[in-house]
C-alpha positions in Angstrom: 5.7 18.4 6.6 5.2 14.7 6.1 3.1 13.3 8.9 2.7 9.6 8.2 0.3 7.8 10.4 2.1 4.5 9.8 -0.9 2.6 8.7 -0.5 -0.5 6.6 -1.9 -4.0 6.2 -4.1 -6.0 4.0 -7.2 -5.5 6.2 -6.9 -1.8 7.0 -10.5 -0.5 7.1 -10.2 2.9 8.7 -8.1 5.3 10.6 -8.9 8.4 12.7 -6.7 11.2 11.3 -8.4 14.0 13.3 -5.2 14.7 15.3 -3.1 15.0 12.1 -5.3 17.6 10.4 -4.7 21.4 10.6 -7.1 24.3 10.1 -7.5 25.2 6.5 -6.5 23.1 3.5 -4.9 19.7 4.1 -3.3 17.3 1.6 -4.0 13.6 2.1 -1.8 11.2 0.1 -2.6 7.5 -0.2 0.4 5.3 -1.2 -0.3 1.9 -2.5 2.3 -0.8 -3.1 2.5 -4.2 -4.7 3.1 -7.6 -3.0 6.6 -9.0 -2.7 5.4 -12.0 -4.6 4.4 -9.9 -7.6 7.6 -7.9 -7.6 9.7 -11.0 -7.7 7.6 -12.6 -10.5 7.7 -9.3 -12.4 11.5 -9.3 -12.2 11.6 -12.9 -13.5 9.3 -12.0 -16.4 11.7 -9.3 -17.5 15.1 -10.8 -17.4 16.5 -8.2 -19.8 15.8 -5.4 -17.3 17.5 -4.7 -13.9 15.8 -6.6 -11.1 14.0 -4.4 -8.4 13.9 -7.1 -5.8 17.0 -8.1 -3.9 16.2 -11.4 -2.2 17.4 -14.9 -1.6 14.0 -16.4 -2.1 13.7 -16.1 -5.9 14.1 -19.8 -6.2 10.5 -20.2 -4.9 9.1 -18.4 -8.0 9.4 -18.6 -11.8 8.1 -16.5 -14.6 4.9 -18.5 -14.7 4.1 -18.0 -11.0 0.7 -16.5 -10.4 0.4 -12.9 -9.6 -1.5 -12.1 -6.4 -4.3 -9.5 -6.1 -2.7 -6.3 -4.9 -3.0 -2.5 -4.8 -6.0 -0.5 -3.7 -9.0 -2.8 -3.6 -12.3 -1.1 -3.2 -13.0 2.5 -2.6 -11.1 5.1 -0.7 -13.1 7.8 1.0 -12.9 10.3 3.8 -15.8 10.0 6.2 -16.7 12.8 8.6 -18.6 12.1 11.8 -19.6 13.9 14.9 -17.8 13.2 18.2 -19.6 11.0 20.6 -21.4 12.8 23.4 -19.8 12.6 26.8 
């Protein structure tokens, strides 16, 4: 079963996944994507290959446009903590 917490964003620093875990073994998958800027520039740098991006804003870029930092930046870790006392 795919239970996506729906978390995204450039400044995501943590998420409580306690309610999504089940007893026993769990699989946690982290998916990382590129920026739209980099996808468009990548298409422009490879004109002999099919373009991935379908957009009307390609005119804002060219094959010399700068690539932006993207992907998983920093470490990814699972942190366990005790619940707060009531």
